[in-house]
LOZAGU-721170 format. One record per atom (N, C-alpha, C): x, y, z; residue in three letters. Coordinates in steps of 0.2 Angstrom, whole numbers, plus 5000, padded with zeros to 4 digits. Layout:
// residues N
XYZALA/...
END
This chain:
// residues 548
454450205193UNK/454350235186UNK/453750285187UNK/453750335183UNK/453250385183UNK/453050405175UNK/452450425174UNK/452250435168UNK/452350505166UNK/452450525159UNK/452650585157UNK/452150635159UNK/451450625158UNK/450950665160UNK/450950685167UNK/451050635171UNK/451050645179UNK/451650695180UNK/452150685177UNK/452750725178UNK/452650795176UNK/452250805170UNK/452150875168UNK/451650905172UNK/451150875175UNK/450650905179UNK/450950925186UNK/451450885188UNK/451750895194UNK/452250955193UNK/452550965188UNK/452951025186UNK/452451085186UNK/451851085184UNK/451351135184UNK/451251155191UNK/451051105195UNK/450951115202UNK/451551155206UNK/452151135204UNK/452751165206UNK/452751235205UNK/452451255199UNK/452451325197UNK/451851365201UNK/451451335204UNK/450951365208UNK/450251365204UNK/450251325198UNK/449651335194UNK/449051305198UNK/448451345198UNK/447851325201UNK/447351305196UNK/447351335190UNK/446851325185UNK/447151315178UNK/446851275174UNK/446951265167UNK/446351275163UNK/446351315158UNK/445751335154UNK/445851305147UNK/445351275144UNK/445351245138UNK/444851195136UNK/445051165130UNK/444651105127UNK/445151055125UNK/445251005129UNK/445650945128UNK/445350905122UNK/445850865119UNK/445650815114UNK/445950745115UNK/445850705110UNK/446150635111UNK/446850635113UNK/447250685110UNK/447950675111UNK/448150705118UNK/447650735122UNK/447850755129UNK/447550715134UNK/447250655133UNK/446950615138UNK/447350595144UNK/447950575142UNK/448450565148UNK/448550625153UNK/448550685150UNK/448650745153UNK/447950755157UNK/447450745154UNK/446750755158UNK/446750715164UNK/446950655163UNK/446850605169UNK/447350625174UNK/447950655172UNK/448450675177UNK/448150735181UNK/447850785177UNK/447550845180UNK/446950825185UNK/446550765183UNK/446050745187UNK/446250725194UNK/446850695194UNK/447150675201UNK/447650725204UNK/447550785202UNK/448050835204UNK/447650885208UNK/447950945210UNK/447650995214UNK/447351045209UNK/447451045203UNK/447351095198UNK/446651085195UNK/446251135194UNK/445551135192UNK/445651145184UNK/445251105181UNK/445151105173UNK/444551145172UNK/444551205169UNK/444051245167UNK/443851235159UNK/443351195158UNK/443151185151UNK/442851245148UNK/443051275142UNK/442751325139UNK/442451305133UNK/442051345129UNK/441751325123UNK/442051345117UNK/442651375117UNK/443051385111UNK/443751395114UNK/444251375110UNK/444951385112UNK/445151455113UNK/444951495109UNK/445151565109UNK/444951595116UNK/444351575118UNK/444151605125UNK/444651585130UNK/444851515130UNK/445351495135UNK/445951535135UNK/446151555129UNK/446851595129UNK/446651665132UNK/446151695130UNK/445951755133UNK/445951755140UNK/445651705143UNK/445551695150UNK/446251685153UNK/446651645150UNK/447351635153UNK/447751695153UNK/447751735147UNK/448151795146UNK/447851845152UNK/447251845153UNK/446951895158UNK/447151885165UNK/447251815166UNK/447551795173UNK/448251825173UNK/448651815168UNK/449251835168UNK/449351915169UNK/448851945166UNK/448852025166UNK/448752045173UNK/448252015176UNK/448052035183UNK/448452015189UNK/448751955188UNK/449151925193UNK/449951935192UNK/450151945186UNK/450851945185UNK/451151875184UNK/450751825185UNK/450951755185UNK/450651725179UNK/451051675175UNK/450751645169UNK/450051615170UNK/449551625166UNK/448951585165UNK/449151525161UNK/448751475161UNK/448851415157UNK/448251395154UNK/448351375147UNK/447751345143UNK/447951285140UNK/447551245138UNK/447651185135UNK/447151165129UNK/447451145123UNK/447051115118UNK/447351055115UNK/446951025110UNK/447250965107UNK/447650995101UNK/447850955096UNK/448250965090UNK/447851005085UNK/448151015080UNK/447851045073UNK/447351095074UNK/446751085073UNK/446251145073UNK/446151175080UNK/446151135085UNK/446151155092UNK/446751205094UNK/447351185092UNK/447951225093UNK/447951285089UNK/447651285083UNK/447651345079UNK/447151395081UNK/446651375085UNK/446151415088UNK/446451465093UNK/447051445095UNK/447451485101UNK/447851545098UNK/447851545091UNK/448351595088UNK/448151665090UNK/447551685089UNK/447251755091UNK/447451765098UNK/447351715103UNK/447451725110UNK/448251735111UNK/448651695107UNK/449351705108UNK/449551775106UNK/449351805100UNK/449451865098UNK/449251925103UNK/448651905106UNK/448351955111UNK/448851955117UNK/449151905119UNK/449551905125UNK/450251925123UNK/450451915117UNK/451151935115UNK/451152015114UNK/450652045111UNK/450652115110UNK/450452145116UNK/450052115120UNK/449852145127UNK/450252135133UNK/450852095131UNK/451352085137UNK/451052045143UNK/450651995141UNK/450351955147UNK/450651885147UNK/450851865153UNK/451151805153UNK/450651745153UNK/450851695149UNK/450351635147UNK/450751575145UNK/450551515147UNK/450851455145UNK/450251425141UNK/450451405134UNK/449951365130UNK/450251295129UNK/449751245131UNK/449951175130UNK/449551145125UNK/449851115120UNK/449451085115UNK/449751015114UNK/449250965111UNK/449350895110UNK/449650885103UNK/449850825102UNK/450150805095UNK/450050735095UNK/450050705089UNK/450050635088UNK/450750615090UNK/450850545091UNK/451450515093UNK/452050535088UNK/452650545091UNK/453150565087UNK/453650505086UNK/453550455090UNK/454050395090UNK/453750345085UNK/453150345083UNK/452850305078UNK/452350345074UNK/452150325069UNK/451650365064UNK/451050315063UNK/450650305067UNK/450050255066UNK/449450285062UNK/449450355062UNK/448950385058UNK/449150435053UNK/449750425051UNK/450050455045UNK/450050535047UNK/449750575042UNK/449750645043UNK/449150675045UNK/448650625047UNK/447950655049UNK/448050705055UNK/447750765053UNK/447650815058UNK/448350855060UNK/448850835057UNK/449550855059UNK/449650925056UNK/449750975060UNK/450051035058UNK/450651055062UNK/451151085059UNK/451751105063UNK/451551165067UNK/451251145073UNK/451051205078UNK/451651235081UNK/452151205082UNK/452751235085UNK/453051285080UNK/453051275074UNK/453251325069UNK/452751385068UNK/452151365068UNK/451551415068UNK/451551465074UNK/451751435080UNK/451751475086UNK/452351525087UNK/452951505083UNK/453551545084UNK/453451615084UNK/453151645078UNK/453151715078UNK/452651745083UNK/452251705086UNK/451651735090UNK/451851725098UNK/452451695099UNK/452651685106UNK/453351705108UNK/453551705114UNK/454251715116UNK/454651645115UNK/454351595115UNK/454651525115UNK/454151475113UNK/454351435108UNK/453851375106UNK/454251315105UNK/454151265109UNK/454551205110UNK/454051135110UNK/454351085106UNK/454051015107UNK/454450975112UNK/454050945116UNK/454450905121UNK/454550835118UNK/455150805118UNK/455250745114UNK/455450685119UNK/455550705126UNK/455750655131UNK/455450675137UNK/455150625141UNK/454850645148UNK/455350675152UNK/456050655152UNK/456550675156UNK/456650755155UNK/456450775150UNK/456550845148UNK/455950895152UNK/455450865154UNK/454850895156UNK/455050945162UNK/455350925167UNK/455450975173UNK/455751035170UNK/456351025167UNK/456751085165UNK/456351135160UNK/456051095155UNK/455651135150UNK/455051175153UNK/454751145158UNK/454151185161UNK/454451245165UNK/454951235169UNK/455251285172UNK/455551345168UNK/455851325162UNK/456051375157UNK/455451415154UNK/454951375153UNK/454351405150UNK/454051465154UNK/453951445161UNK/453751495165UNK/454151555166UNK/454851535167UNK/455351595167UNK/455251645161UNK/455251615155UNK/455251655149UNK/454551695149UNK/454051665151UNK/453351695150UNK/453351755155UNK/453651745161UNK/453551795166UNK/454051855166UNK/454651845163UNK/455151895163UNK/454951945159UNK/455252005160UNK/455052065156UNK/455452055149UNK/455052075144UNK/454352085143UNK/453952025143UNK/453452025148UNK/453051955148UNK/452651945142UNK/452451875141UNK/452151855135UNK/451951785135UNK/451751755129UNK/451551685129UNK/452151635127UNK/452051575130UNK/452551525128UNK/452151465126UNK/452351425121UNK/452051365119UNK/452451305120UNK/452051255123UNK/452351185124UNK/451951135121UNK/452251095116UNK/451851045113UNK/452050975116UNK/451550935119UNK/451750875122UNK/451350825118UNK/451750785114UNK/451450725110UNK/451150675114UNK/450650635112UNK/450350595116UNK/450750535118UNK/451250515114UNK/451650455116UNK/452150475122UNK/452350545122UNK/452850565127UNK/452450575133UNK/451850595133UNK/451350605139UNK/451250535142UNK/451150485138UNK/451050415141UNK/451650375143UNK/452250395140UNK/452850355142UNK/453050355149UNK/453350305151UNK/453550295158UNK/454350305158UNK/454550335163UNK/455250355164UNK/455450355172UNK/456050345173UNK/456250355180UNK/456150425183UNK/455950425189UNK/455750485192UNK/456350545191UNK/456050605189UNK/456550655188UNK/456350715193UNK/456850745196UNK/456750795201UNK/456450855197UNK/455950895201UNK/455750955198UNK/456251005199UNK/456251065195UNK/456651115196UNK/456351165201UNK/456651185206UNK/456351235211UNK/456351305208UNK/455851335210UNK/455751405207UNK/456151455212UNK/456351515210UNK/456651565214UNK/456551635211UNK/456551675216UNK/456451745214UNK/456951775209UNK/456751815204UNK/457251855200UNK/457151925201UNK/457751955203UNK/457652035203UNK/457952065197UNK/457552115195UNK/457752155189UNK/458252205190UNK/458752215186UNK/459252275187UNK/458952335188UNK/459252385191UNK/459052455192UNK/459452495187UNK/459152555185UNK/459452595181UNK/460052625184UNK/460552645179UNK/461252665181UNK/461152735183UNK/461652755188UNK/461752825190UNK/461752875185UNK/462152865180UNK/462252915175UNK/461652935171UNK/461252875169UNK/460552895166UNK/460152925171UNK/460052915177UNK/459652945182UNK/459853015182UNK/460553035183UNK/460753105184UNK/460553145177UNK/460653115172UNK/460553145165UNK/459753165165UNK/459353115167UNK/458653125166UNK/458453185172UNK/458753175178UNK/458553225183UNK/458753295181UNK/459253305177UNK/459453375175UNK/458953395170UNK/458753355166UNK/458253375161UNK/457553395164UNK/457353355169UNK/456753365172UNK/456753435176UNK/457253445180UNK/457353505184UNK/457353565180UNK/457653565173UNK/457753615169UNK/457153635165UNK/456653585165UNK/456053585160UNK/455653645163UNK/455353685158UNK/454853735159UNK/454153715160UNK/453953655156UNK/453253635156UNK/453353555156UNK/453553525161UNK/453553445161UNK/452953415161UNK/452853355159UNK/452253315159UNK/452453235159UNK/452053205163UNK/452153125164UNK/451653095159UNK/451853035157UNK/451452995153UNK/451552915156UNK/450952885157UNK/451052815160UNK/450752765154UNK/451152715152UNK/450952675147UNK/450752605150UNK/450752555145UNK/450452485147UNK/450952455152UNK/451552465152UNK/452052425156UNK/451952455163UNK/451652515164UNK/451552545171UNK/451052515174UNK/450652465171UNK/450052435174UNK/450252365177UNK/450952345177UNK/451152285180UNK/450952285187UNK/450652235190UNK/450352235197UNK/450852255202UNK/451552235201UNK/452052245206UNK/452252315206UNK/452052355201UNK/452452425201UNK/451952485203UNK/451352475203UNK/450852525204UNK/450952565210UNK/451152535216UNK/451252585222UNK/451852625221UNK/452352605218UNK/452952645217UNK/452752705212UNK/452352695207UNK/452152745202UNK/451752795206UNK/451352785210UNK/450952825214UNK/451352875218UNK/451852845221UNK/452352885225UNK/452752935221UNK/452952915215UNK/453352955211UNK/452953015209UNK/452253005207UNK/451853065205UNK/451753115211UNK/451653085217UNK/451553125223UNK/452253165225UNK/452853135224UNK/453453165226UNK/453653215221UNK/453453205214UNK/453653255209UNK/453153315208UNK/452553295209UNK/451953345208UNK/451953365201UNK/452153325196UNK/452153335189UNK/451453315186UNK/451053345183UNK/450453325180UNK/450553265175UNK/450053225174UNK/450153165170UNK/449553145166UNK/449653115161UNK/449153085157UNK/449353005156UNK/448852975153UNK/448952895152UNK/448852875145UNK/449052825143UNK/448852785137UNK/448252745139UNK/447952715134UNK/447352675135UNK/447452625140UNK/448052585139UNK/448152535143UNK/448552555150UNK/448752615150UNK/449052645156UNK/448552675161UNK/447852665160UNK/447352695164UNK/447352665171UNK/447352705176UNK/447252675183UNK/447952665186UNK/448452675183UNK/449152665186UNK/449252705192UNK/448952765192UNK/448952815198UNK/448252815201UNK/448152805207UNK/447552805210UNK/447252875210UNK/446552875209UNK/446252945209UNK/446352985215UNK/446253055214UNK/446353095220UNK/446953135220UNK/447453125215UNK/448053165215UNK/447953235213UNK/447353245209UNK/447253305206UNK/447753325201UNK/448153285199UNK/448653295194UNK/448453265187UNK/447953225187UNK/447753185181UNK/447553235175UNK/447753235169UNK/447653275164UNK/447153245158UNK/447053175159UNK/446653145154UNK/447053085151UNK/446653045146UNK/446952985143UNK/446953005136UNK/447452985133UNK/447552985125UNK/447252935122UNK/446552935121UNK/446152885117UNK/446352895110UNK/446552955107UNK/446752965100UNK/447452985100UNK/447752985094UNK/448452995093UNK/448553075093UNK/448153115091UNK/448253185091UNK/447553225091UNK/447553285092UNK/447053335092UNK/446553335097UNK/446553275101UNK/446053275107UNK/446253335112UNK/445753345117UNK/445953395122UNK/446553385126UNK/446653325128UNK/447253305132UNK/447853335128UNK/447853335121UNK/448453355117UNK/448553425118UNK/448153465121UNK/448353535122UNK/448953535127UNK/448853495132UNK/449453485137UNK/450053455134UNK/449953405129UNK/450553375126UNK/450853425121UNK/450453465118UNK/450753515113UNK/451153565117UNK/450953585123UNK/451253645126UNK/451853615130UNK/451953555132UNK/452453525136UNK/453153535132UNK/453653545136UNK/454353545133UNK/454753485135UNK/454453445139UNK/454753385141UNK/454153335143UNK/454153275140UNK/453753215142UNK/454153165145UNK/453953135151UNK/454353085154UNK/453853025153UNK/453952975148UNK/453552925147UNK/453752865151UNK/453252835155UNK/453452785160UNK/453052725158UNK/453452665156UNK/453152605154UNK/452752605147UNK/453052655143UNK/452752665136UNK/452952605132UNK/452452565129UNK/452552515124UNK/452352535117UNK/452752535112UNK/452552565106UNK/452052515102UNK/451852455106UNK/451352415103UNK/450652445103UNK/450652495108UNK/449952535108UNK/449952585103UNK/449352595101UNK/449152645096UNK/449552715099UNK/449852755095UNK/450252805098UNK/449852855102UNK/450052875108UNK/449652915112UNK/449752995110UNK/450353005107UNK/450553065104UNK/451053055099UNK/451153095094UNK/451653085089UNK/452253135089UNK/452853105090UNK/453353155091UNK/453553185084UNK/453853245084UNK/454053275078UNK/454653315080UNK/454953345075UNK/455653375076UNK/455553445080UNK/454953475080UNK/454853535084UNK/454453525090UNK/454353455092UNK/453953445098UNK/454353435104UNK/454053415110UNK/454453415116UNK/454953355116UNK/455453365120UNK/455953315122UNK/455653255126UNK/455853195125UNK/455553145128UNK/456053105132UNK/455953085138UNK/456353035142UNK/455952975143UNK/456252915140UNK/455952855141UNK/456152815147UNK/455652795151UNK/455752755157UNK/455452695156UNK/455852635156UNK/455552575155UNK/455952515157UNK/455652455157UNK/456052395158UNK/456552385153UNK/456352405147UNK/456852395141UNK/456952465138UNK/457552465134UNK/457652525130UNK/457052535125UNK/457052595123UNK/456452615119UNK/456552585112UNK/455952565109UNK/455952545102UNK/455852605098UNK/456352625094UNK/456352685090UNK/455852675084UNK/455352725084UNK/454952725078UNK/454852795075UNK/454552795070UNK/454452855066UNK/454152905070UNK/453652885075UNK/453352935079UNK/453552935086UNK/454152895088UNK/454352895095UNK/455152885095UNK/455452935097UNK/456252925097UNK/456552965102UNK/456452945108UNK/456652975114UNK/457353005114UNK/457453065118UNK/458153095118UNK/458553065124UNK/458253035129UNK/458553005135UNK/458152945137UNK/458552895141UNK/458252835143UNK/458452815150UNK/457952795154UNK/458152765160UNK/457852685159UNK/458252645160UNK/458152575158UNK/458252535165UNK/457752495167UNK/457852455173UNK/457152445176UNK/457152405182UNK/456552395186UNK/456152465187UNK/455552465185UNK/455252535186UNK/455152555193UNK/454952515197UNK/454852545204UNK/455452575207UNK/455952535208UNK/456552555211UNK/456952615207UNK/456852605201UNK/457252665197UNK/456852725197UNK/456152725198UNK/455752785199UNK/455952815206UNK/456052775211UNK/456152795217UNK/456852835217UNK/457352805214UNK/457952845214UNK/457952905210UNK/457552905205UNK/457452975201UNK/457053025205UNK/456553005209UNK/456253045213UNK/456753075219UNK/457153035221UNK/457653055226UNK/458053115223UNK/458153115217UNK/458653165214UNK/458253235212UNK/457553225211UNK/457153285209UNK/456653315214UNK/456453275219UNK/455953295224UNK/456053365227UNK/455653405226UNK/455653475229UNK/456153525225UNK/456453495219UNK/456853535215UNK/456653545208UNK/456053545207UNK/455753555200UNK/455353615200UNK/455653675199UNK/455253735200UNK/454653745195UNK/454653715190UNK/454053715185UNK/453653655185UNK/453653615190UNK/453253545190UNK/452553555188UNK/452253605191UNK/451453605190UNK/451253665184UNK/451753675180UNK/451653725175UNK/451053715171UNK/450953655169UNK/450353635164UNK/449753625168UNK/449753625174UNK/449153605178UNK/448553655177UNK/448653715175UNK/448053765174UNK/447653735168UNK/447953695164UNK/447553675158UNK/447053615160UNK/447153585166UNK/446753525168UNK/446053535168UNK/445753585171UNK/445053595172UNK/444753605165UNK/445053635161UNK/444753645154UNK/444753585150UNK/445253545150UNK/445253475147UNK/444753435149UNK/444753425156UNK/444253375159UNK/443553395158UNK/443453455159UNK/442753485158UNK/442453475151UNK/442853485146UNK/442653475139UNK/442553395138UNK/442953355140UNK/442853285139UNK/442253265143UNK/442053285148UNK/441453265152UNK/440853305150UNK/440853345145UNK/440253385143UNK/439753335140UNK/439153355141UNK/438553325139UNK/438453245141UNK/438753235147UNK/438753165150UNK/438053145153UNK/437653195153UNK/436953175157UNK/436353195152UNK/436453195146UNK/435953205141UNK/435453145141UNK/434853155140UNK/434353095140UNK/434353065133UNK/434953035131UNK/435052995125UNK/435552945127UNK/435452885122UNK/435952835123UNK/436652855120UNK/436952905122UNK/437552925119UNK/438152895123UNK/438652885120UNK/439252855123UNK/439452895130UNK/439352955130UNK/439552995136UNK/439052975141UNK/438452975140UNK/437952955145UNK/438052885148UNK/438152835143UNK/438252765145UNK/438952765150UNK/439452795148UNK/440052795152UNK/439852825159UNK/439552885159UNK/439352915165UNK/438952865170UNK/438452835167UNK/438052785171UNK/438452725173UNK/438852705169UNK/439252645171UNK/439752665177UNK/440052725176UNK/440452745182UNK/440052755188UNK/439452775188UNK/439052785194UNK/438952715198UNK/438852665194UNK/438752595197UNK/439352555199UNK/439952575197UNK/440552545198UNK/440852575204UNK/441052535209UNK/441452555215UNK/442152565213UNK/442552595217UNK/443252605215UNK/443652545213UNK/443452485216UNK/443852425214UNK/443452385209UNK/442852415207UNK/442552375201UNK/442952375195UNK/442852315191UNK/443252305185UNK/442852305179UNK/443052345174UNK/442752345168UNK/443152305163UNK/442952265159UNK/443252225154UNK/442952245147UNK/443352285143UNK/443052305136UNK/443252255131UNK/442752245126UNK/442852215120UNK/443152275115UNK/443152265109UNK/443452315105UNK/442852345100UNK/442852405100UNK/442352435096UNK/442352515097UNK/441952555094UNK/441952625095UNK/441852645102UNK/441552615106UNK/441452625113UNK/442052625117UNK/442552595115UNK/443252585118UNK/443552655118UNK/443552695113UNK/443752765113UNK/443452805118UNK/442752795119UNK/442352835123UNK/442552825131UNK/442652755132UNK/442752735139UNK/443452755141UNK/443952755136UNK/444652775137UNK/444652845139UNK/444252885135UNK/444252955136UNK/443952975142UNK/443352955143UNK/442852975148UNK/442852945155UNK/443052885155UNK/442952845161UNK/443552855166UNK/443452885172UNK/443952895177UNK/444052835181UNK/444652805181UNK/444852755185UNK/445152775192UNK/445052735197UNK/445352755203UNK/445852705206UNK/445852645203UNK/446352595205UNK/446652565199UNK/447252535200UNK/447552505194UNK/447152445192UNK/447252425185UNK/446952365182UNK/446152355184UNK/445852415184UNK/445052415184UNK/444752435178UNK/445152445173UNK/444852455166UNK/445252415161UNK/445052355160UNK/445452305155UNK/445252315148UNK/445652345144UNK/445552355137UNK/446152335133UNK/446052315127UNK/446652295123UNK/446752345118UNK/447252385118UNK/447452435113UNK/448152415110UNK/448252345110UNK/448852325107UNK/448652285101UNK/448352215102UNK/448152185096UNK/447452215094UNK/447052235099UNK/446452265098UNK/445952215095UNK/445952155097UNK/445452105094UNK/444752105097UNK/444352095093UNK/443652085095UNK/443552015098UNK/443052005102UNK/442951935105UNK/443251925112UNK/443751975114UNK/444051955121UNK/443751985127UNK/443252035126UNK/442952065132UNK/442652015137UNK/442151975134UNK/441851925139UNK/442251885142UNK/442751845139UNK/443151795142UNK/443651835147UNK/443851895146UNK/444251935150UNK/443851955157UNK/443251975156UNK/442851985162UNK/442751925166UNK/442651865163UNK/442551805166UNK/443151785171UNK/443751805168UNK/444351785172UNK/444351835178UNK/444151895177UNK/444151945182UNK/443651925188UNK/443051905186UNK/442551885190UNK/442751815194UNK/443151775191UNK/443351715194UNK/443951735199UNK/444351775198UNK/444851795202UNK/444651835208UNK/444151885207UNK/443851925212UNK/443151925213UNK/442851865216UNK/442151855216UNK/441751905220UNK/442151945225UNK/441851995229UNK/441752065226UNK/442052075220UNK/442052135217UNK/441552135211UNK/441352195210UNK/440852205204UNK/441352205198UNK/441052155193UNK/441452155187UNK/440952155181UNK/441052195176UNK/440652205170UNK/441052205164UNK/440752165159UNK/441052155152UNK/440652205148UNK/440952245144UNK/440652295140UNK/440752275132UNK/440252255129UNK/440352225122UNK/439852265117UNK/440152265111UNK/439652285106UNK/439352215103UNK/438852225099UNK/438452165097UNK/438952125092UNK/439352155088UNK/439852125084UNK/440352085088UNK/440652115092UNK/441152075096UNK/440852025101UNK/440352035104UNK/440051995109UNK/439851925105UNK/439551925099UNK/439351865096UNK/439951825093UNK/440551855094UNK/441151815092UNK/441351765097UNK/441151775104UNK/441251725109UNK/440651725114UNK/440051735111UNK/439551735116UNK/439351665119UNK/439551615116UNK/439451545118UNK/439751535125UNK/440251585127UNK/440551575134UNK/440051595139UNK/439451625138UNK/438951635143UNK/438851565147UNK/438851515143UNK/438751445146UNK/439251435151UNK/439851445149UNK/440451435154UNK/440351485160UNK/440151545159UNK/440051585165UNK/439551565169UNK/438951545167UNK/438451515171UNK/438651455174UNK/439051405171UNK/439251345174UNK/439751355180UNK/440151405179UNK/440651425184UNK/440251465190UNK/439651485189UNK/439251515194UNK/439551585196UNK/439751625190UNK/440051685191UNK/439551735192UNK/439751795196UNK/439351855197UNK/439651905191UNK/439251915186UNK/439551955180UNK/438951985177UNK/439052045176UNK/438552085172UNK/438952105165UNK/438552085160UNK/438752105153UNK/438352155150UNK/438652215148UNK/438252265145UNK/438352265138UNK/437852255134UNK/437852245127UNK/437652305124UNK/438052335120UNK/437852395116UNK/437652375109UNK/437052385107UNK/436752365101UNK/436652415096UNK/437052415090UNK/436952455085UNK/436852415078UNK/436852355078UNK/436752315072UNK/437252325067UNK/437852335069UNK/438352355064UNK/439052345067UNK/439552335063UNK/440252345065UNK/440352415065UNK/440252445071UNK/440152515072UNK/440752565070UNK/441352535073UNK/441952575072UNK/442152585064UNK/442152525061UNK/442252525054UNK/441752565050UNK/441152555052UNK/440652595048UNK/440752675049UNK/440952695055UNK/441052765056UNK/441652785052UNK/442252745052UNK/442752765048UNK/442652765041UNK/442152725039UNK/441952725032UNK/441652785030UNK/441152815035UNK/440852875034UNK/441352935034UNK/441752935038UNK/442252985039UNK/442652995033UNK/442852935030UNK/443252935023UNK/442852945017UNK/442152965018UNK/441652975013UNK/441552925008UNK/441652865011UNK/441352805007UNK/440652795008UNK/440252765003UNK/439552745004UNK/439552695010UNK/438952695014UNK/438852655019UNK/438652585016UNK/439152535017UNK/439052475013UNK/439452415017UNK/439052355018UNK/439452295021UNK/439552295028UNK/439252335032UNK/439452335039UNK/438852325044UNK/438252315041UNK/437652305046UNK/437452225046UNK/437052205051UNK/436852135052UNK/436252135056UNK/435952085057UNK/435352065061UNK/435652035068UNK/435252035073UNK/435452005079UNK/434851965082UNK/435051915086UNK/434551875090UNK/434151915095UNK/433651895098UNK/433351925104UNK/433851905109UNK/434251955111UNK/434751945116UNK/434451925123UNK/433951955125UNK/433651935131UNK/433451855131UNK/433151835126UNK/433051755126UNK/433651725125UNK/434151745121UNK/434751715120UNK/435151705127UNK/435151755131UNK/435451745138UNK/435051695142UNK/434451695142UNK/434051655146UNK/434151575143UNK/434251575137UNK/434351505134UNK/435051475137UNK/435451515140UNK/436051485143UNK/436051485150UNK/435451505153UNK/435351495160UNK/435551565164UNK/435651615160UNK/435851685162UNK/435151725162UNK/435151785165UNK/434651825165UNK/434751885160UNK/434251915157UNK/434251965152UNK/433852015153UNK/434052085152UNK/433652145152UNK/433752185146UNK/433252205143UNK/433252255138UNK/433052325141UNK/433552375140UNK/433352445142UNK/433052485137UNK/432452515138UNK/432152545133UNK/432252625133UNK/432352645139UNK/432452725140UNK/433052735144UNK/433452785142UNK/434152795146UNK/434052805153UNK/433552825156UNK/433452835163UNK/433352765166UNK/433252715163UNK/433252645165UNK/433852615166UNK/434352635163UNK/435052605162UNK/435352595169UNK/435452645173UNK/435752645179UNK/435352595184UNK/434752605185UNK/434352555189UNK/434452485187UNK/434452475180UNK/434452405177UNK/435152375179UNK/435652415179UNK/436352385181UNK/436352375188UNK/436152415192UNK/436152405200UNK/435752345201UNK/435152335198UNK/434752275199UNK/435152205197UNK/435552215191UNK/435852155189UNK/436452135194UNK/436752185196UNK/437252165201UNK/436952145208UNK/436452175210UNK/436152155216UNK/435852075216UNK/435652055210UNK/435351995209UNK/435851935209UNK/436551955207UNK/437051905207UNK/436951865200UNK/437451815199UNK/437451775194UNK/437651815187UNK/437451785182UNK/437651815175UNK/437051845172UNK/437151915171UNK/436551955168UNK/436751995162UNK/436451985157UNK/436552025151UNK/436052085150UNK/436352145150UNK/435952205150UNK/436052235143UNK/435552235139UNK/435552265132UNK/435352335131UNK/435752375128UNK/435552445127UNK/435652465120UNK/435252505117UNK/435452535110UNK/436052585112UNK/436352605106UNK/436852665107UNK/436852705101UNK/436852775103UNK/436752825098UNK/437452845096UNK/437752825090UNK/438452845089UNK/438452905084UNK/437952945084UNK/438053015081UNK/438553055084UNK/438653045090UNK/439153085094UNK/439853075091UNK/439953015088UNK/440653005085UNK/440853055080UNK/440453075076UNK/440553125071UNK/440553195074UNK/440053215078UNK/440053275081UNK/440653295085UNK/440853245090UNK/441453265094UNK/442053245091UNK/442153175089UNK/442853155087UNK/443053175080UNK/442553205076UNK/442753235070UNK/442753305070UNK/442053325070UNK/441953405069UNK/442253445074UNK/442053425081UNK/442253465086UNK/443053465087UNK/443353415086UNK/444053405087UNK/444453435081UNK/444153435075UNK/444453465069UNK/444553545070UNK/444053575074UNK/444153645076UNK/444653655081UNK/444853605084UNK/445453625089UNK/446053615086UNK/446353665084UNK/447053665080UNK/447553655085UNK/448053625084UNK/448653615089UNK/448953685091UNK/449053685097UNK/449353745100UNK/450053755097UNK/450253825095UNK/450953835093UNK/451453815098UNK/452053785095UNK/452553765100UNK/452853825103UNK/452953825109UNK/453253885113UNK/454053875113UNK/454453925112UNK/455153925112UNK/455453895119UNK/
END
């Protein structure tokens, strides 16, 4: 005979699970004991939301589902933001929640919430396990669904009496590789003709182009076609630096300098675009034609309605497309003369002696090696890092432009530091977002992570305050006080530094990395540039007229 929880944990080991993040409860105690006797590490977090963010980031960086666990009711409900984060961000994740016994009702309705129903709109699959014999097949199905395109979260509820129940041994379901289909010849031929006939072609790389398995193929496609490219916020880093074809990142939907190229293009080939991201450009009836290249057909939206599609596994499909067009695109580099002007204006005033976003991005880039990883929380600074930070490797700028939730930056950075202990990892947080999960500093210290947290302090929910001002509303309801962040970090066993002059920022970051461990570096930020650049300056840049 075998116990349900032992069978469940054995099924997780069968899937290659090495870590589970979360906060167990009374209803998980059999699972906790089975984990204790397994090869899997249980990483206790201080909030369930952080466990989900860490598990989702594991999925984002590895392509394999991360796993998190909570108890029933309130603990399970604390996963919902993390579930949405993984669903919109296409990150594979398995969420395990407990529940009271379902074969008897000894505590009536105490703490019972229908978590399976609550999770259905936030997951790809949400199931309750009602028999130990179902465990191997349900776990295998959960991992398959979480990992297949489009990846995302799956929820399994394991009631305490099913976890404790004894049953005859049940064989585990072996894993096996699954190959994705490749785009059809007709679609590839149609797209190839459009590309070869284009007068001003432009590539765009979106969120799905960042899947770990596809980035080498994407780099080859750029080199073989020689077409200039730009990226969405979540598509940054998909092509290694040094191609000299990068035109910028669409941190805004329109009017930014990169949109000079977009407005002049007569054909945009979007690769891995997911309309869950804030639109990188807005299609119109007089705009460029668009070819959608993706794992799935395009989601037609008011702002996105491609005229042609290539649907299939991105890497092999792009290789076949390159076979058709390589050396046969007479106008491949037609938009490249715009590059220097776009990038120079974006990089302007990056070395001023003020705590401006441009200077902070400049100094952070200076201390981060090519493989260094930044994990951004959500705030006004995200736009500046998306615009100004030049990535040189895939998945080295982790930001969320899908759910765009606050509170994810620190846990996401912690996961990166756990996966890559030899690489420099930095979390960048505003004071608003940081305080939503700042308790995880204790987790980071307990795990002995090497992690630098750059805290940008403006005593306000800065992005909303900025938009309030842009819309000419009175300044109201957006400001708050803060603790002494240096003492706050030290209270958790981390180190803290407050930077008083901009010239101290880069040395402080270097010292924080050199010292190892968890280090919080606090700097003020001058957001006056938000209005000067992102409103006044860009307002003067009228869209270029469409060329015939």
